[in-house]
C-alpha positions as CSV (number, residue, x, y, z in Angstrom):
1,M,-8.6,12.1,-23.3
2,M,-7.4,12.2,-19.7
3,C,-5.5,15.4,-20.4
4,T,-8.9,17.2,-20.8
5,C,-9.8,16.1,-17.3
6,L,-6.4,17.3,-16.1
7,R,-7.1,20.8,-17.5
8,S,-10.5,20.9,-15.8
9,S,-9.3,19.5,-12.4
10,R,-8.8,22.0,-9.6
11,H,-8.5,21.9,-5.9
12,Y,-11.4,22.3,-3.5
13,I,-11.6,22.9,0.2
14,L,-14.2,20.8,1.9
15,S,-16.7,23.1,3.6
16,V,-17.8,22.7,7.2
17,R,-21.3,22.1,5.8
18,L,-20.1,18.9,4.0
19,M,-18.6,17.4,7.1
20,G,-21.7,18.5,9.0
21,T,-23.7,16.0,7.0
22,V,-21.8,13.2,8.5
23,S,-23.8,11.7,11.3
24,H,-22.1,11.1,14.6
25,K,-24.9,8.7,15.6
26,M,-23.5,5.3,16.4
27,V,-25.3,2.1,15.4
28,A,-25.7,-0.8,17.8
29,T,-23.6,-3.8,17.0
30,D,-24.2,-7.5,17.3
31,K,-20.9,-8.0,19.1
32,P,-20.3,-6.3,22.4
33,A,-17.3,-4.0,22.5
34,G,-15.5,-6.2,25.0
35,L,-15.7,-9.2,22.7
36,L,-14.5,-7.2,19.8
37,T,-11.4,-6.0,21.7
38,A,-10.7,-9.6,22.9
39,S,-11.0,-11.0,19.4
40,L,-8.6,-8.4,18.0
41,A,-5.9,-8.7,20.7
42,F,-3.6,-10.2,18.0
43,D,-1.8,-12.3,20.6
44,D,-2.8,-15.8,19.6
45,P,0.1,-17.8,18.2
46,R,-2.4,-20.2,16.6
47,A,-2.6,-17.6,13.8
48,F,0.6,-19.2,12.6
49,Q,-0.8,-22.8,12.5
50,V,-1.0,-22.6,8.8
51,K,2.8,-22.2,8.4
52,S,5.1,-25.1,8.0
53,M,8.0,-25.6,10.4
54,G,10.4,-24.4,7.7
55,E,8.3,-21.2,7.2
56,L,8.3,-20.6,11.0
57,L,12.1,-21.0,11.2
58,R,12.6,-18.8,8.1
59,A,10.4,-16.0,9.5
60,L,12.1,-16.2,12.9
61,A,15.6,-15.9,11.4
62,I,14.7,-13.0,9.1
63,F,12.8,-11.1,11.7
64,R,15.8,-11.6,14.1
65,F,18.0,-10.1,11.4
66,C,15.6,-7.2,10.9
67,S,15.7,-6.3,14.6
68,F,19.2,-4.9,14.2
69,P,19.0,-1.3,12.9
70,V,22.5,-1.3,11.5
71,L,21.7,-4.3,9.3
72,V,18.4,-2.9,8.0
73,N,19.8,0.6,7.4
74,N,22.7,-0.8,5.4
75,C,21.0,-3.8,3.8
76,D,21.6,-2.4,0.3
77,K,25.3,-2.1,0.8
78,L,25.5,-5.5,2.5
79,M,23.7,-7.2,-0.3
80,S,25.8,-5.4,-2.9
81,V,29.0,-6.7,-1.2
82,A,27.6,-10.2,-0.8
83,R,26.7,-10.3,-4.5
84,S,30.1,-9.1,-5.6
85,I,31.8,-11.8,-3.4
86,L,29.5,-14.7,-4.1
87,G,28.6,-13.9,-7.7
88,R,25.2,-13.3,-9.1
89,R,24.1,-17.0,-9.3
90,L,25.2,-18.1,-5.9
91,F,23.9,-14.9,-4.3
92,S,20.5,-15.5,-5.9
93,S,20.4,-19.2,-4.9
94,L,21.0,-18.1,-1.2
95,L,18.5,-15.3,-1.3
96,R,15.7,-17.2,-3.0
97,P,14.8,-19.6,-0.2
98,T,15.2,-16.9,2.5
99,V,14.4,-13.2,2.2
100,Y,12.9,-13.6,-1.3
101,A,10.6,-16.5,-0.3
102,Q,9.5,-14.5,2.8
103,F,8.5,-11.3,0.9
104,V,8.0,-12.2,-2.8
105,A,5.2,-14.3,-4.3
106,G,7.4,-15.8,-7.1
107,E,9.0,-15.2,-10.4
108,N,6.4,-16.5,-12.9
109,E,2.7,-16.9,-13.0
110,K,2.8,-20.6,-11.9
111,E,4.8,-19.7,-8.8
112,I,2.7,-16.6,-8.1
113,S,-0.5,-18.6,-8.5
114,K,0.7,-21.2,-6.0
115,S,1.4,-18.5,-3.4
116,M,-1.9,-16.8,-4.1
117,E,-4.0,-19.9,-3.9
118,K,-2.5,-20.7,-0.5
119,M,-3.2,-17.1,0.6
120,S,-6.8,-17.3,-0.7
121,L,-7.4,-20.5,1.4
122,L,-6.5,-18.3,4.4
123,G,-9.1,-15.7,3.5
124,L,-6.5,-13.2,2.2
125,R,-6.7,-11.3,-1.0
126,P,-4.0,-10.2,-3.5
127,M,-2.7,-6.7,-4.1
128,L,0.0,-7.4,-6.8
129,A,2.9,-5.0,-7.0
130,V,5.2,-4.7,-10.1
131,P,8.6,-4.1,-8.5
132,I,9.7,-1.1,-10.5
133,E,11.9,1.5,-8.8
134,E,12.7,4.8,-10.4
135,D,13.8,8.1,-8.8
136,L,15.1,11.5,-9.9
137,G,18.1,11.1,-12.2
138,E,17.1,7.5,-13.2
139,S,14.9,8.2,-16.2
140,T,15.7,5.9,-19.1
141,G,13.6,6.9,-22.0
142,E,10.2,6.1,-23.6
143,K,11.1,2.4,-24.3
144,R,11.6,1.7,-20.7
145,Y,8.4,3.4,-19.7
146,N,6.5,1.5,-22.4
147,D,8.0,-1.8,-21.1
148,N,6.9,-0.8,-17.7
149,M,3.4,-0.2,-19.0
150,E,3.3,-3.7,-20.6
151,A,4.4,-5.2,-17.3
152,M,1.5,-3.4,-15.5
153,L,-1.0,-4.5,-18.2
154,E,0.2,-8.1,-17.5
155,C,-0.3,-7.4,-13.8
156,V,-3.9,-6.4,-14.6
157,R,-4.5,-9.5,-16.6
158,M,-3.0,-11.8,-14.0
159,S,-4.9,-10.1,-11.1
160,H,-8.2,-10.6,-12.9
161,S,-7.9,-13.9,-14.7
162,N,-7.0,-16.3,-11.9
163,S,-9.2,-18.3,-9.5
164,W,-7.5,-16.7,-6.5
165,S,-8.6,-13.2,-7.5
166,K,-11.5,-11.9,-5.5
167,D,-12.1,-8.2,-6.0
168,P,-8.4,-7.9,-6.8
169,M,-6.2,-4.8,-6.3
170,M,-2.9,-3.8,-7.7
171,Q,-0.4,-1.1,-7.0
172,L,0.7,1.5,-9.6
173,K,3.8,3.6,-9.4
174,I,3.3,6.6,-11.6
175,T,7.0,7.4,-11.9
176,A,7.4,4.0,-13.6
177,L,5.4,5.5,-16.5
178,L,6.2,9.2,-16.2
179,S,9.6,10.8,-15.6
180,P,10.1,11.8,-12.0
181,E,11.8,15.0,-13.3
182,L,8.6,16.0,-15.0
183,C,6.7,15.8,-11.7
184,T,8.8,18.7,-10.4
185,V,8.2,21.0,-13.3
186,N,5.8,24.0,-13.1
187,F,3.1,24.1,-15.7
188,P,2.7,25.6,-18.3
189,G,6.5,25.9,-18.5
190,L,7.0,22.6,-20.4
191,E,9.5,22.4,-23.2
192,E,8.4,20.6,-26.4
193,R,10.3,17.5,-25.5
194,E,8.7,17.4,-22.0
195,A,5.2,18.0,-23.5
196,V,5.6,15.1,-25.9
197,H,6.7,12.8,-23.0
198,F,3.8,14.0,-20.8
199,H,1.3,13.1,-23.5
200,C,2.9,9.7,-24.0
201,S,2.7,9.2,-20.2
202,L,-0.9,10.1,-20.1
203,R,-1.6,7.6,-22.9
204,R,0.2,4.9,-20.9
205,L,-1.8,5.7,-17.8
206,N,-5.0,5.7,-19.8
207,R,-4.3,2.3,-21.2
208,I,-3.8,0.8,-17.8
209,A,-6.9,2.4,-16.4
210,E,-9.0,1.3,-19.4
211,A,-7.7,-2.3,-19.0
212,S,-8.5,-2.3,-15.2
213,I,-12.1,-0.9,-15.2
214,N,-14.6,-3.4,-13.8
215,K,-11.7,-5.9,-13.2
216,V,-9.0,-4.7,-10.9
217,R,-8.8,-1.7,-8.5
218,V,-5.6,0.3,-9.1
219,L,-4.0,1.9,-6.1
220,V,-1.6,4.7,-7.0
221,D,1.4,4.9,-4.7
222,A,2.4,8.1,-3.1
223,E,6.0,9.2,-3.4
224,Y,8.1,12.2,-2.3
225,T,6.3,15.5,-1.4
226,F,8.0,17.4,-4.3
227,M,6.5,14.9,-6.7
228,N,3.1,14.3,-5.0
229,P,1.2,17.4,-6.3
230,A,1.8,16.5,-9.9
231,M,1.0,12.8,-9.3
232,S,-2.1,13.6,-7.3
233,L,-3.3,15.9,-10.1
234,V,-2.9,13.1,-12.6
235,T,-4.6,10.6,-10.2
236,M,-7.5,12.8,-9.6
237,A,-8.0,13.3,-13.3
238,M,-8.0,9.5,-13.7
239,M,-10.6,9.2,-10.9
240,K,-12.8,11.8,-12.6
241,K,-12.7,9.9,-15.9
242,F,-12.9,6.3,-14.7
243,N,-14.6,6.3,-11.3
244,K,-18.1,7.2,-12.4
245,D,-19.7,3.9,-11.4
246,G,-17.2,2.6,-8.8
247,A,-13.8,3.3,-7.2
248,W,-11.4,1.7,-9.7
249,I,-8.6,4.3,-9.3
250,W,-7.4,5.1,-5.8
251,N,-5.0,7.6,-4.3
252,T,-2.7,7.2,-1.4
253,Y,-2.6,9.6,1.6
254,Q,0.5,9.7,3.8
255,C,-0.4,10.7,7.4
256,Y,3.2,11.5,8.4
257,L,2.8,14.8,6.3
258,K,1.3,17.8,7.9
259,E,-0.7,18.7,4.8
260,T,-2.5,15.3,4.5
261,R,-5.7,16.4,6.2
262,T,-6.1,19.3,3.9
263,L,-5.4,17.1,0.8
264,L,-7.9,14.5,1.8
265,L,-10.6,17.2,2.5
266,E,-9.9,18.6,-0.9
267,A,-10.3,15.2,-2.5
268,L,-13.6,14.6,-0.7
269,A,-15.0,17.9,-1.8
270,Q,-13.9,17.4,-5.4
271,S,-15.3,13.9,-5.6
272,K,-18.7,15.2,-4.4
273,D,-18.6,18.3,-6.6
274,E,-17.6,16.4,-9.8
275,A,-19.6,13.2,-9.0
276,F,-17.0,10.5,-9.0
277,C,-16.2,7.8,-6.5
278,L,-13.2,8.3,-4.2
279,G,-10.9,5.4,-3.3
280,V,-8.4,6.1,-0.4
281,K,-5.4,4.2,0.6
282,L,-4.5,5.5,4.1
283,V,-0.9,5.0,5.2
284,R,1.4,6.5,7.8
285,G,4.2,7.1,5.2
286,A,7.7,6.1,4.4
287,Y,10.0,8.9,3.4
288,M,10.3,10.7,6.7
289,D,14.1,11.0,7.1
290,K,14.7,11.9,3.4
291,E,11.9,14.5,3.4
292,R,13.2,16.2,6.5
293,K,16.8,16.3,5.2
294,L,15.7,17.7,1.9
295,A,13.6,20.4,3.5
296,V,16.6,21.5,5.6
297,K,18.8,21.5,2.5
298,E,16.3,23.6,0.5
299,G,15.4,25.9,3.3
300,R,11.8,24.9,3.3
301,P,9.5,24.3,6.4
302,D,9.6,20.8,7.7
303,P,6.6,18.9,6.0
304,I,6.8,16.1,8.5
305,Q,4.7,15.8,11.7
306,D,6.6,17.0,14.7
307,C,6.6,13.6,16.4
308,W,5.4,10.0,15.9
309,E,2.4,10.6,18.2
310,D,1.2,13.4,15.9
311,T,1.4,11.0,12.9
312,N,-0.6,8.4,14.9
313,D,-3.2,11.1,15.8
314,N,-3.4,12.2,12.2
315,Y,-3.8,8.7,10.9
316,N,-6.5,7.8,13.4
317,G,-8.3,11.1,13.0
318,L,-8.5,10.8,9.2
319,L,-9.4,7.1,9.5
320,E,-12.4,8.0,11.7
321,M,-13.4,10.8,9.4
322,M,-13.4,8.6,6.3
323,L,-15.3,5.8,8.0
324,K,-18.0,8.3,9.0
325,V,-18.2,9.5,5.4
326,I,-18.4,5.9,4.2
327,A,-21.2,5.1,6.7
328,Q,-23.3,8.0,5.1
329,D,-22.5,7.1,1.5
330,P,-20.9,3.6,1.1
331,G,-21.5,3.5,-2.6
332,N,-19.2,6.4,-3.4
333,Y,-16.3,6.0,-1.0
334,R,-13.9,3.3,-0.2
335,I,-10.8,3.0,2.0
336,I,-8.1,0.5,2.6
337,V,-6.7,0.8,6.1
338,A,-3.1,0.1,5.1
339,T,-1.2,-0.3,8.3
340,H,0.7,-2.7,10.6
341,N,-0.3,-0.7,13.7
342,E,-2.5,-2.9,15.8
343,E,-4.1,0.0,17.7
344,S,-5.2,1.6,14.4
345,V,-6.6,-1.7,13.2
346,R,-8.5,-2.2,16.4
347,R,-9.9,1.3,16.2
348,A,-11.0,0.8,12.6
349,A,-12.7,-2.5,13.4
350,K,-14.5,-0.8,16.4
351,W,-15.7,2.1,14.3
352,V,-16.8,-0.2,11.5
353,E,-19.0,-2.1,14.0
354,E,-20.3,1.1,15.7
355,L,-21.2,2.9,12.5
356,G,-23.0,-0.2,11.1
357,I,-20.7,-0.5,8.1
358,D,-21.0,-3.8,6.3
359,K,-17.5,-5.3,6.7
360,K,-18.3,-7.7,3.8
361,G,-19.5,-4.9,1.6
362,G,-16.1,-4.0,0.2
363,C,-16.1,-0.3,1.1
364,V,-13.6,-0.9,4.0
365,C,-10.7,-3.3,3.9
366,F,-7.3,-3.7,5.5
367,G,-3.8,-4.1,4.0
368,Q,-0.4,-5.3,5.1
369,L,2.8,-6.4,3.3
370,L,3.3,-10.0,2.3
371,G,5.5,-11.8,4.8
372,M,4.8,-9.3,7.7
373,C,2.2,-9.0,10.4
374,D,0.5,-12.2,9.5
375,H,-0.9,-12.4,13.0
376,V,-2.8,-9.2,12.2
377,S,-3.9,-10.2,8.7
378,L,-5.0,-13.7,9.6
379,T,-7.0,-12.6,12.7
380,L,-8.8,-9.9,10.7
381,A,-9.6,-12.4,7.9
382,K,-10.9,-14.8,10.6
383,E,-13.2,-12.1,11.8
384,G,-14.7,-11.7,8.3
385,Y,-12.9,-8.5,7.2
386,A,-11.5,-8.1,3.7
387,V,-7.7,-8.2,4.0
388,Y,-5.2,-7.6,1.3
389,K,-1.5,-8.4,1.2
390,S,0.8,-6.2,-0.9
391,V,2.5,-8.8,-3.1
392,P,5.6,-8.1,-5.1
393,Y,6.7,-10.6,-7.8
394,G,9.5,-11.1,-10.2
395,S,13.0,-12.4,-10.3
396,V,15.5,-11.9,-7.5
397,D,17.3,-9.3,-9.5
398,D,14.1,-7.5,-10.3
399,T,12.7,-7.5,-6.8
400,L,15.9,-6.8,-4.8
401,P,15.8,-3.0,-5.3
402,Y,12.1,-3.0,-4.4
403,L,12.8,-5.1,-1.2
404,V,15.7,-2.9,-0.1
405,R,13.7,0.2,-0.5
406,R,10.7,-1.2,1.3
407,A,12.9,-2.5,4.1
408,Q,14.5,1.0,4.6
409,E,11.1,2.7,4.4
410,N,9.5,0.3,6.9
411,R,12.6,-0.1,9.1
412,T,10.6,1.2,12.2
413,V,8.1,-1.6,11.6
414,L,10.8,-4.2,10.9
415,Q,12.7,-3.3,14.1
416,G,9.5,-3.4,16.1
417,I,8.2,-6.8,15.2
418,R,9.2,-8.4,18.5
419,K,5.6,-9.4,19.2
420,E,5.2,-11.3,15.9
421,R,8.6,-12.9,16.5
422,D,7.4,-14.0,20.0
423,L,4.2,-15.4,18.6
424,L,6.2,-17.4,15.9
425,R,8.5,-18.7,18.6
426,K,5.5,-19.8,20.8
427,E,4.0,-21.7,17.9
428,F,7.3,-23.3,17.0
429,L,7.8,-24.5,20.7
430,R,4.2,-25.7,20.8
431,R,4.9,-28.0,17.8
432,L,8.1,-29.2,19.3
433,R,6.4,-30.2,22.6
434,R,3.6,-31.9,20.6
435,S,6.0,-33.9,18.6
436,N,7.8,-35.2,21.7
C-alpha cells in the first residue's frame, strides 16, 4: 500500500556532485537563435485567426473587464450580489455565453469533447481539471470525498478514452480527497478518527493513481505552504510507487516561495536515490498575499520572495536547472513549463534548442489556462512544442467558485493582458477592413 511508501519516504538534499554531472555543453541547433527569437515574439495577431468574430468580441469584453483591479479583486462579491438579484437561472443564462464560455470547456462530455476537438485541431492538448474547491474549515465528511474521487476517476476515463486525447494530463487537488485540517497535523500525533480518515484518503489516492497509470499523467496541485509539506510527502510516496517506468504522478513547485529551490533539489535527489521518474510542474505561484498575511499573523518569517524580480529569477533559474537535468536523462525527468510569462517561455524554448532536447519527445511541454494567453499557446504549438491548456469543466454552479479563485490567484496576469487584448483588437479590425 502507499502508506508503506509514506513511512519509507524521507527528504534528501541534492549533493553538489549530482548537479556536477549535468553538462553545461550546449548543442548546436538547426534554427539560428535570431530566428527562434523572432518566431517566439508572440506579437502576431494572426494567432487569433481561428477564433470567430463572436469569440473575439467576447474575449475583448472579458479582458477589458479583467483590466480593472477592483472588479477582479471583488468578483466573488459582485457575482454573489448579481445572483441574488437576478436569481440562479437568469444569472447562469447570462454567465454561460460570457465568462463561462471563455474559461470552461462545457458541462457534459458532449460539450467538453466539442471544445477539445477544436483545441486538438489547433495543436493543443487537454489538461482536464475537476473544479473542486475546499479549504480549512470546509471539510464535509467521507461521502463528499468519495464523491470527489468518483468525479476524478471519471476525469481519468474521459481524458483517456476520447479521440482528442494525446498524451493527456489532468490536475489533482489532494484536499478534495483528504481533509485540509489533516495536512496541518504533526505525525505521529493523529487521533483514531484522523488515522481512519487518513487511510481512507490514501485508498482514494491509490485508486486514482492505479486508474491513471499508462493512460493519463496526474499533476498534483500545490496549495498553501502550511499544507504543502504533508501533500508533498503523499505525492512523493505516490511517485515512488507508480513512477517506476514513467512520470505518471507529478508534483507542483511554486517559485514565489523562498524554499522552492531546496524542495526541488530534494526531489531530484530522492528520485535518483530511490529510482523513480520525476514529473515537475513549474509555476510562479498563486497565494502570495494570503501567505504573507498569514505569516505576519502567526509571527513566522515571510515565506515569499522579497520582490517579483526574485520570483522571476527563481523561476528561470529552476527552469534552466531542470532542462539541463532532462538533457542528461530525458527518460527519467519531465517538466511542464506552466506560465503565461512570455520571457520565461522564450528562455525555455531557447534552452530546449541549445541543449538538444527533442521538443516532440514529451519530456518538456508548456501549459497555460484555457481562455488565456492563446497567442502564446498557439505560437508554441505552431513551432512544434507540446502545449497543454488547463481545462475546467462542469456546470456554472460547480465551476463558479473555481473560476473566482483562479481569477483572484491570477489577477496580476489578468490585469496585465493588455498585449493579448491589443492583438485581439488588431485581428478584429483586420476582419472588419476585409469585409468592407
